[in-house]
Backbone as JSON Lines, residues from 0, in Angstrom:
{"i":0,"aa":"X","n":[0.84,-1.22,0.0],"ca":[0.0,0.0,0.0],"c":[0.86,1.25,0.0]}
{"i":1,"aa":"X","n":[0.41,2.25,-0.74],"ca":[1.21,3.48,-0.81],"c":[0.56,4.6,0.0]}
{"i":2,"aa":"X","n":[1.2,5.05,1.07],"ca":[0.7,6.13,1.92],"c":[0.39,7.38,1.12]}
{"i":3,"aa":"X","n":[1.23,7.65,0.11],"ca":[1.03,8.84,-0.73],"c":[-0.34,8.78,-1.42]}
{"i":4,"aa":"X","n":[-0.61,7.67,-2.07],"ca":[-1.88,7.49,-2.75],"c":[-3.02,7.5,-1.72]}
{"i":5,"aa":"X","n":[-2.8,6.82,-0.61],"ca":[-3.82,6.72,0.44],"c":[-4.22,8.11,0.94]}
{"i":6,"aa":"X","n":[-3.22,8.94,1.21],"ca":[-3.47,10.28,1.73],"c":[-4.22,11.13,0.7]}
{"i":7,"aa":"X","n":[-3.74,11.08,-0.54],"ca":[-4.38,11.86,-1.6],"c":[-5.81,11.38,-1.83]}
{"i":8,"aa":"X","n":[-6.0,10.08,-1.81],"ca":[-7.33,9.5,-2.02],"c":[-8.28,9.92,-0.9]}
{"i":9,"aa":"X","n":[-7.77,9.91,0.32],"ca":[-8.57,10.3,1.47],"c":[-9.0,11.76,1.35]}
{"i":10,"aa":"X","n":[-8.06,12.61,0.98],"ca":[-8.36,14.04,0.81],"c":[-9.38,14.22,-0.3]}
{"i":11,"aa":"X","n":[-9.21,13.46,-1.38],"ca":[-10.13,13.52,-2.52],"c":[-11.54,13.13,-2.07]}
{"i":12,"aa":"X","n":[-11.64,12.06,-1.34],"ca":[-12.94,11.58,-0.88],"c":[-13.58,12.6,0.07]}
{"i":13,"aa":"X","n":[-12.76,13.17,0.96],"ca":[-13.28,14.15,1.91],"c":[-13.82,15.38,1.18]}
{"i":14,"aa":"X","n":[-13.14,15.75,0.08],"ca":[-13.56,16.93,-0.68],"c":[-14.83,16.66,-1.48]}
{"i":15,"aa":"X","n":[-14.92,15.45,-2.05],"ca":[-16.05,15.15,-2.92],"c":[-17.06,14.2,-2.27]}
{"i":16,"aa":"X","n":[-17.06,14.18,-0.94],"ca":[-17.97,13.29,-0.23],"c":[-19.34,13.94,-0.04]}
{"i":17,"aa":"X","n":[-19.42,15.23,-0.28],"ca":[-20.66,15.95,-0.09],"c":[-21.73,15.47,-1.06]}
């Protein structure tokens, strides 16, 4: 697993989770 991808994906989901 890549922490870089994980972090970016999490931020992406948080931004577009609305």
